[in-house]
C-alpha positions as CSV (number, residue, x, y, z in Angstrom):
1,M,24.4,8.6,2.5
2,V,23.0,11.8,4.1
3,D,23.4,12.1,7.8
4,I,22.0,15.2,9.6
5,D,21.8,16.5,13.2
6,I,18.3,16.1,14.7
7,N,19.1,17.1,18.3
8,W,17.0,20.2,17.9
9,I,14.0,18.0,17.2
10,T,14.5,15.6,20.0
11,D,15.3,18.4,22.4
12,S,12.1,20.3,21.4
13,F,9.7,17.4,21.4
14,G,11.3,15.0,23.9
15,S,9.4,11.7,24.3
16,M,6.8,12.8,21.7
17,T,9.4,12.6,18.9
18,P,8.6,9.0,17.8
19,V,4.9,9.9,17.3
20,L,5.5,13.4,16.0
21,P,4.6,12.5,12.3
22,M,1.3,11.0,13.5
23,V,0.4,13.8,15.9
24,L,0.8,16.5,13.2
25,V,-1.5,14.6,10.8
26,I,-4.1,14.1,13.6
27,I,-4.0,17.8,14.4
28,G,-4.7,18.5,10.8
29,A,-7.6,16.0,10.8
30,L,-9.2,17.7,13.8
31,L,-8.9,21.1,12.2
32,M,-10.3,20.3,8.7
33,P,-14.0,20.6,9.5
34,G,-13.4,24.0,11.1
35,I,-11.2,25.1,8.2
36,H,-13.9,24.3,5.7
37,L,-16.6,26.0,7.8
38,L,-14.4,29.1,8.0
39,F,-13.5,29.5,4.3
40,K,-16.2,27.3,2.6
41,R,-13.8,26.6,-0.2
42,K,-12.8,23.1,-1.3
43,D,-9.5,24.2,-2.7
44,V,-8.5,25.9,0.6
45,T,-9.4,22.8,2.6
46,C,-7.5,20.7,0.2
47,A,-4.4,23.0,0.4
48,V,-4.4,23.0,4.2
49,S,-4.7,19.2,4.3
50,L,-1.7,19.0,1.9
51,A,0.3,21.4,4.1
52,F,-0.2,19.2,7.2
53,V,0.9,16.1,5.2
54,V,4.0,17.9,3.9
55,L,4.9,19.2,7.4
56,A,4.6,15.8,8.9
57,A,6.6,14.3,6.0
58,V,9.4,16.9,6.5
59,F,9.8,16.0,10.2
60,N,9.7,12.3,9.2
61,I,12.4,12.7,6.6
62,L,14.6,14.6,9.0
63,L,14.2,11.7,11.6
64,L,15.0,9.2,8.9
65,L,18.1,11.0,7.7
66,G,19.2,11.5,11.3
67,H,18.9,7.7,11.8
68,Y,16.6,8.3,14.8
69,N,15.5,5.4,16.9
70,G,13.1,5.8,19.9
71,T,10.1,4.5,21.6
72,Y,7.0,6.2,23.1
73,Y,6.1,4.4,26.4
74,D,7.0,1.1,24.8
75,L,3.8,1.3,22.8
76,F,5.2,2.8,19.6
77,T,8.7,2.3,18.2
78,Y,10.2,4.6,15.6
79,D,13.1,3.0,13.6
80,A,14.3,2.8,10.0
81,F,11.4,0.5,9.0
82,S,8.6,2.4,10.6
83,G,10.0,5.7,9.4
84,L,10.2,4.5,5.8
85,M,6.7,3.0,5.9
86,I,5.3,6.3,7.4
87,L,7.0,8.1,4.5
88,L,5.3,5.8,2.0
89,F,1.9,6.5,3.5
90,Q,2.6,10.2,3.5
91,V,3.5,10.0,-0.2
92,V,0.2,8.2,-0.9
93,A,-1.8,10.7,1.1
94,F,-0.1,13.6,-0.7
95,I,-1.0,12.2,-4.2
96,A,-4.6,11.3,-3.2
97,I,-5.3,14.7,-1.6
98,L,-3.7,16.6,-4.4
99,I,-6.0,15.1,-7.0
100,A,-9.1,14.9,-4.7
101,G,-9.4,18.7,-4.8
102,P,-10.1,19.2,-8.5
103,S,-11.7,15.7,-9.0
104,S,-15.3,15.7,-10.2
105,E,-16.0,12.5,-8.3
106,T,-15.2,13.6,-4.7
107,T,-17.9,15.0,-2.6
108,K,-19.0,18.7,-2.7
109,L,-20.8,18.3,0.6
110,H,-19.0,17.5,3.9
111,V,-15.7,18.5,2.3
112,G,-14.1,19.1,5.7
113,A,-15.2,15.7,6.8
114,F,-13.7,14.1,3.7
115,Y,-10.2,15.5,4.2
116,S,-10.5,14.8,7.9
117,L,-11.2,11.2,7.2
118,M,-8.3,10.9,4.8
119,L,-5.9,12.4,7.3
120,I,-7.2,10.1,10.1
121,A,-6.7,7.1,7.8
122,T,-3.1,8.3,7.1
123,A,-2.4,8.6,10.8
124,G,-3.8,5.1,11.3
125,M,-1.4,3.7,8.8
126,A,1.5,5.4,10.7
127,F,0.0,4.0,13.9
128,V,0.3,0.5,12.5
129,A,3.9,1.1,11.2
130,T,5.1,2.0,14.7
131,A,3.0,-0.2,16.9
132,S,4.6,-3.3,18.4
133,D,1.5,-4.8,20.1
134,L,-1.3,-6.8,18.4
135,L,-4.0,-4.8,20.0
136,L,-2.4,-1.5,19.0
137,I,-2.0,-2.8,15.5
138,F,-5.7,-3.8,15.5
139,V,-6.7,-0.3,16.6
140,G,-4.5,1.3,13.9
141,V,-6.1,-0.9,11.2
142,E,-9.6,0.1,12.4
143,M,-8.4,3.8,12.2
144,V,-7.9,3.2,8.5
145,S,-10.8,0.9,7.8
146,I,-13.7,3.0,9.3
147,P,-12.8,6.3,7.5
148,S,-12.3,4.2,4.3
149,Y,-15.8,2.8,4.5
150,A,-17.1,6.4,4.9
151,M,-15.0,7.8,2.0
152,V,-16.2,5.1,-0.4
153,A,-19.9,5.9,0.5
154,M,-19.4,9.7,0.0
155,K,-19.7,9.4,-3.8
156,K,-23.4,9.8,-3.4
157,K,-24.7,10.2,-7.0
158,D,-23.3,6.9,-8.2
159,P,-25.3,3.8,-7.0
160,R,-22.2,1.7,-7.5
161,A,-20.6,3.6,-4.6
162,S,-23.5,2.7,-2.2
163,E,-23.2,-1.0,-3.2
164,A,-19.4,-0.8,-2.8
165,A,-19.7,0.8,0.6
166,V,-22.1,-1.8,1.8
167,K,-19.9,-4.7,0.6
168,Y,-16.8,-3.0,2.1
169,V,-18.4,-2.6,5.5
170,I,-19.7,-6.2,5.6
171,I,-16.3,-7.7,4.5
172,G,-14.4,-5.3,6.7
173,G,-16.5,-6.2,9.7
174,L,-16.0,-9.9,9.0
175,S,-12.2,-9.4,8.7
176,S,-12.1,-7.4,11.9
177,G,-14.1,-10.2,13.7
178,L,-11.7,-12.9,12.5
179,T,-8.7,-10.8,13.4
180,I,-9.8,-10.0,17.0
181,Y,-10.7,-13.7,17.4
182,G,-7.2,-14.7,16.4
183,I,-5.7,-12.1,18.7
184,S,-7.8,-13.3,21.6
185,M,-6.7,-17.0,20.9
186,L,-3.1,-16.0,20.9
187,F,-3.5,-14.0,24.1
188,G,-5.1,-17.1,25.7
189,L,-2.2,-19.3,24.6
190,T,0.7,-16.9,25.5
191,G,-0.7,-14.5,28.0
192,T,0.5,-11.4,26.1
193,T,-0.4,-9.4,23.0
194,N,3.2,-8.0,22.6
195,I,4.7,-9.5,19.4
196,A,8.2,-10.0,20.8
197,D,6.7,-11.7,23.9
198,I,4.4,-13.9,21.8
199,A,7.4,-15.0,19.7
200,A,9.4,-15.8,22.9
201,A,6.4,-17.8,24.3
202,L,5.9,-19.7,21.0
203,A,9.6,-20.6,20.8
204,T,9.1,-22.9,23.8
205,Q,5.8,-24.5,22.4
206,G,4.9,-26.5,19.3
207,Y,1.8,-26.3,17.2
208,T,-1.5,-26.7,19.1
209,A,-5.0,-26.8,17.7
210,G,-5.6,-23.4,19.3
211,L,-2.5,-21.9,17.7
212,V,-3.5,-23.2,14.3
213,I,-6.9,-21.6,14.6
214,A,-5.4,-18.3,15.9
215,L,-2.9,-18.1,13.0
216,A,-5.5,-19.1,10.4
217,T,-8.1,-16.5,11.5
218,M,-5.4,-13.8,11.6
219,I,-4.1,-14.7,8.1
220,A,-7.7,-14.6,6.8
221,G,-8.6,-11.4,8.7
222,Y,-5.6,-9.4,7.4
223,G,-5.8,-11.2,4.1
224,F,-9.1,-9.3,3.5
225,K,-7.2,-6.1,4.1
226,I,-4.7,-6.7,1.4
227,A,-7.2,-8.5,-0.9
228,A,-5.1,-11.6,-1.0
229,A,-6.9,-14.5,-2.8
230,P,-9.3,-16.0,-1.8
231,F,-10.1,-13.0,0.3
232,H,-10.1,-10.6,-2.6
233,M,-13.7,-10.5,-3.8
234,W,-14.5,-7.0,-2.4
235,A,-11.6,-5.1,-4.1
236,P,-12.8,-4.8,-7.7
237,D,-16.3,-3.6,-6.7
238,V,-15.0,-1.2,-4.1
239,Y,-12.3,0.3,-6.4
240,E,-14.9,0.7,-9.2
241,G,-17.6,2.2,-7.0
242,A,-15.4,4.6,-5.0
243,A,-14.2,8.0,-6.2
244,T,-10.9,7.4,-8.1
245,P,-8.8,9.4,-5.6
246,V,-10.2,7.1,-2.8
247,S,-9.5,4.0,-5.0
248,L,-5.9,5.3,-5.3
249,F,-5.7,5.8,-1.6
250,L,-6.9,2.2,-0.9
251,A,-4.9,0.5,-3.6
252,T,-1.6,2.1,-2.8
253,G,-1.9,3.0,0.9
254,S,-4.5,0.8,2.7
255,K,-3.1,-2.4,1.1
256,K,0.5,-1.5,2.0
257,M,-0.7,-1.1,5.6
258,G,-2.0,-4.7,5.5
259,L,1.3,-5.9,4.2
260,V,3.1,-4.0,7.1
261,V,0.8,-5.9,9.5
262,Y,1.7,-9.2,7.9
263,I,5.4,-8.3,8.1
264,K,5.3,-7.1,11.7
265,V,3.2,-10.1,12.9
266,F,4.2,-13.1,10.9
267,F,7.6,-12.2,9.5
268,V,9.1,-10.9,12.7
269,M,7.4,-13.5,14.9
270,F,8.5,-16.5,12.9
271,V,12.0,-15.3,12.0
272,T,12.4,-14.9,15.8
273,I,11.5,-18.5,16.6
274,Q,13.1,-20.0,13.5
275,A,16.1,-21.4,15.4
276,A,14.0,-22.9,18.2
277,Q,11.1,-24.1,16.1
278,P,12.3,-24.7,12.5
279,F,9.3,-26.8,11.6
280,M,6.8,-24.1,12.7
281,T,8.7,-21.5,10.6
282,E,9.0,-23.7,7.5
283,S,5.3,-24.6,7.6
284,I,4.2,-21.0,7.8
285,Q,6.6,-20.1,5.0
286,Y,4.8,-22.6,2.7
287,V,1.5,-21.2,3.7
288,F,2.5,-17.8,2.6
289,A,4.2,-19.2,-0.6
290,I,1.0,-20.8,-1.6
291,L,-1.0,-17.7,-0.7
292,A,1.4,-15.6,-2.8
293,A,1.2,-17.9,-5.8
294,I,-2.6,-18.1,-5.7
295,T,-3.0,-14.4,-5.2
296,M,-0.8,-13.3,-8.1
297,T,-2.3,-15.9,-10.5
298,V,-5.9,-15.2,-9.6
299,G,-5.3,-11.4,-9.9
300,N,-3.6,-11.6,-13.3
301,I,-6.0,-14.1,-14.9
302,L,-9.2,-12.3,-13.8
303,A,-7.6,-8.9,-15.0
304,I,-7.5,-10.2,-18.5
305,V,-11.2,-10.3,-19.0
306,Q,-12.0,-6.9,-17.5
307,G,-13.3,-4.1,-19.8
308,N,-13.4,-1.4,-17.1
309,V,-9.9,0.1,-16.4
310,K,-10.6,0.6,-12.7
311,R,-11.6,-3.0,-12.2
312,M,-8.5,-4.1,-14.3
313,L,-6.3,-2.0,-12.0
314,A,-8.0,-3.5,-9.0
315,Y,-7.3,-7.1,-10.1
316,S,-3.7,-5.9,-11.0
317,S,-3.4,-4.7,-7.4
318,I,-4.4,-8.2,-6.2
319,A,-1.7,-9.7,-8.3
320,Q,0.9,-7.2,-7.1
321,A,0.0,-8.1,-3.5
322,G,0.9,-11.7,-4.4
323,Y,4.3,-10.6,-5.5
324,M,4.9,-8.7,-2.3
325,L,3.8,-11.6,-0.1
326,M,6.8,-13.6,-1.4
327,A,9.0,-11.9,1.2
328,I,7.1,-13.5,4.0
329,A,7.5,-16.9,2.4
330,I,11.2,-16.5,1.7
331,M,11.9,-14.9,5.2
332,S,15.3,-13.3,4.4
333,E,16.6,-9.8,4.8
334,W,17.2,-9.5,1.1
335,A,13.6,-10.6,0.3
336,M,12.4,-7.9,2.8
337,T,14.6,-5.3,1.1
338,G,13.1,-6.3,-2.2
339,T,9.5,-6.1,-0.9
340,I,10.0,-2.7,0.7
341,Y,11.5,-1.5,-2.6
342,Y,8.5,-3.0,-4.5
343,M,6.0,-1.2,-2.1
344,F,7.5,2.2,-3.0
345,A,7.7,1.4,-6.7
346,H,4.0,0.2,-6.6
347,V,2.9,3.5,-5.1
348,F,4.3,5.5,-8.1
349,M,3.3,3.1,-10.9
350,K,-0.2,2.2,-9.6
351,G,-0.7,5.7,-8.3
352,G,0.2,7.2,-11.7
353,A,-2.3,4.9,-13.4
354,F,-5.1,5.9,-11.0
355,V,-4.2,9.6,-11.4
356,V,-4.6,9.3,-15.2
357,V,-8.0,7.5,-14.7
358,A,-9.2,10.2,-12.3
359,A,-8.1,13.0,-14.6
360,L,-9.9,11.5,-17.6
361,I,-13.1,10.9,-15.6
362,T,-13.0,14.6,-14.5
363,A,-12.5,15.6,-18.1
364,G,-15.7,13.6,-19.0
365,V,-14.0,10.5,-20.5
366,G,-15.4,7.1,-19.4
367,E,-13.5,4.5,-17.5
368,N,-13.9,1.6,-20.0
369,L,-11.3,0.4,-22.4
370,K,-13.4,1.6,-25.4
371,D,-13.3,5.1,-24.0
372,Y,-9.5,5.1,-24.2
373,R,-9.4,4.6,-28.0
374,G,-7.4,7.3,-29.7
375,L,-6.5,8.9,-26.4
376,A,-2.9,9.5,-27.4
377,K,-4.0,12.2,-29.8
378,R,-6.4,13.8,-27.4
379,A,-4.2,13.8,-24.2
380,P,-0.6,12.9,-25.2
381,L,0.9,13.6,-21.7
382,L,-1.7,11.6,-19.8
383,S,-1.4,8.8,-22.4
384,A,2.4,8.7,-22.0
385,V,2.1,8.6,-18.2
386,M,-0.3,5.7,-18.4
387,L,2.0,3.9,-20.9
388,L,5.0,4.3,-18.6
389,C,3.0,3.2,-15.5
390,V,1.5,0.1,-17.0
391,F,4.7,-0.9,-18.6
392,S,6.4,-0.5,-15.2
393,L,3.7,-2.6,-13.6
394,A,4.4,-5.3,-16.2
395,G,8.1,-5.2,-15.4
396,I,9.5,-3.6,-18.6
397,P,13.1,-2.3,-18.2
398,P,14.4,0.1,-17.2
399,L,11.4,1.3,-15.2
400,A,10.8,0.9,-11.4
401,G,8.7,-2.2,-11.8
402,F,11.5,-4.1,-13.5
403,T,14.1,-3.1,-10.9
404,A,11.7,-3.9,-8.0
405,K,10.8,-7.3,-9.5
406,F,14.5,-8.1,-10.1
407,F,15.3,-7.5,-6.5
408,L,12.2,-9.3,-5.2
409,F,12.2,-12.3,-7.5
410,S,16.0,-12.8,-7.2
411,A,15.5,-13.2,-3.4
412,A,13.7,-16.4,-4.1
413,I,16.8,-17.8,-5.8
414,V,19.6,-16.1,-4.0
415,P,18.7,-15.6,-0.3
416,G,21.1,-12.7,0.1
417,L,23.8,-10.8,-1.7
418,G,26.9,-13.0,-1.9
419,E,25.0,-16.1,-0.6
420,P,24.7,-19.4,-2.6
421,V,21.7,-20.1,-4.8
422,S,18.8,-21.9,-3.0
423,A,16.5,-24.3,-4.8
424,Q,13.7,-24.1,-2.2
425,W,11.8,-21.1,-3.7
426,V,12.9,-21.3,-7.3
427,W,9.3,-22.6,-8.2
428,L,7.9,-19.4,-6.6
429,A,10.2,-17.2,-8.6
430,F,9.1,-19.1,-11.8
431,V,5.4,-18.6,-10.9
432,A,6.0,-14.9,-10.3
433,I,7.9,-14.5,-13.7
434,L,5.2,-16.4,-15.5
435,N,2.6,-14.1,-14.0
436,S,4.5,-11.0,-15.0
437,A,4.4,-12.3,-18.6
438,I,0.6,-12.8,-18.3
439,S,0.1,-9.3,-16.9
440,L,1.8,-7.8,-20.0
441,Y,-1.2,-9.0,-22.1
442,Y,-3.9,-6.9,-20.3
443,Y,-1.6,-3.9,-19.8
444,A,-0.9,-3.9,-23.5
445,K,-4.7,-3.7,-24.1
446,I,-4.7,-0.3,-22.5
447,V,-1.7,0.9,-24.6
448,K,-3.3,-0.6,-27.8
449,A,-6.5,1.3,-27.1
450,M,-4.7,4.6,-26.6
451,Y,-2.1,4.5,-29.3
452,I,-3.3,2.1,-32.1
453,E,-7.1,2.1,-32.1
454,K,-9.1,5.1,-33.4
455,G,-11.5,6.9,-31.2
456,E,-14.8,8.6,-32.0
457,S,-13.6,12.0,-30.9
458,E,-10.3,13.9,-31.6
459,E,-11.1,16.8,-29.3
460,K,-8.2,17.8,-27.1
461,I,-8.7,16.9,-23.4
462,K,-7.9,19.5,-20.8
463,V,-7.5,18.6,-17.1
464,P,-6.8,20.7,-14.0
465,V,-3.1,21.3,-13.3
466,A,-3.1,19.3,-10.1
467,F,-3.6,16.1,-12.1
468,T,-0.6,17.0,-14.3
469,I,1.6,17.7,-11.2
470,A,0.6,14.4,-9.6
471,A,1.1,12.4,-12.9
472,V,4.6,13.9,-13.4
473,L,5.6,13.2,-9.8
474,C,4.6,9.6,-10.3
475,V,6.5,9.3,-13.6
476,L,9.6,10.8,-12.0
477,G,9.3,8.2,-9.2
478,V,8.9,5.4,-11.8
479,I,11.9,6.5,-13.8
480,A,14.2,7.4,-10.8
481,M,13.6,4.0,-9.0
482,G,14.2,2.2,-12.3
483,V,17.3,4.0,-13.4
484,F,19.0,5.1,-10.1
485,P,18.1,2.4,-7.6
486,E,21.1,2.8,-5.3
487,P,19.9,5.5,-2.9
488,F,16.4,3.9,-2.7
489,L,17.9,0.5,-2.1
490,Y,20.2,1.8,0.6
491,Y,17.2,3.1,2.7
492,C,15.2,-0.1,1.9
493,S,18.0,-2.3,3.2
494,Q,18.3,-0.1,6.3
495,A,14.6,-0.6,6.9
496,A,14.8,-4.4,6.3
497,A,17.7,-4.7,8.7
498,A,15.7,-2.8,11.4
499,I,12.8,-5.3,11.2
500,M,15.1,-8.3,11.5
501,P,15.2,-9.7,15.1
């Protein structure tokens, strides 16, 4: 694979190198209100925001290709895992900002503040990806949560947005309270908030009542962030009420951040103590296996009865979170590779679907299934993009969703490449495959409305070029990750190896 010289970066930025991708985005966030006051044009503010994301992504890609490893005062660690996760969040931010500019749903007031909030949230996700301490992770999560509450509320003319924002703030506050309570309990039991030190301390202890409470509250607190069942109730209302670019940002970025937290806290911690405390590790594996099975089942079954496409995609996101939680249950390097691959595939397939929804809303088309009738004749490109994205989400070959599910689900049967078949998690793979079959039903309802049913209007739909660019980028990602998985799999396996103790 590609290997480049990055000495000029490390020589130029020194100890700041591990946090360089974050710092660039934060500088952009601080400048956005001033940029908008200066030019008073939404498209200019959008373009400058994109430029900062691209600049940060370029440096991040160079560090990744240079196989850079480094720490910033032992607070932040940049390695293959954190670098790849930062890249994922940068891709999400790029797509969301790109379509936020021409979207009719995003605010026309406080434009500078809107892009500033989105960049701060992006920096917060990178913060979480590099942090190795529970308190730093908590701060990073709040850096994402608080701007997200504000962005949801900024769709002022829609009463659904106000309702969604209130629900989001209340649920978010509850989840933060549970999380910080769990962290305080763990600190009281181990005397540290560093994840590696906590694992070392737990390796010499068994389960206690305090530890059970700490783990339960943290699982619930971060469970709200990724909308894992039964902590999922906020997601459909928030995704429906928010402007669609914000819904895209939350579904493909914020939820991945929650998964990164689960991986950094529970996966790393319990894989570390597995040899010393096998019972503790096995019990937490079953907790996450049950959580994964319930989440994917609840998400898929409730998606079937939805008539609003945004709500359907929200329930679909809940189900997808269930699939990705499988890695924490299985706790193998191959499962982690599959989950990281799935996270990237999900960005392109779910992102593409939300891009189409946002484009159609901007063009004056509704967001209900009946509004999609006959869409293939009115907007053939957008319909084709939606078809490819939902088929990929359902796992139809040879698209990204199929390849990602193959890697992830196979990890439940074969722990690693070349290793013997394991019977322990076969039931979980069966539940996941069954759920994929269920999901095909409601995804097919969208395709049926677009290609088979006849709509009331046959007038051609025109959308701003930014939507077309974003949609094409997502489709290219869906096809490339499905047909040419090797280069993506290489970097995902490098990231998985980096997170293993």
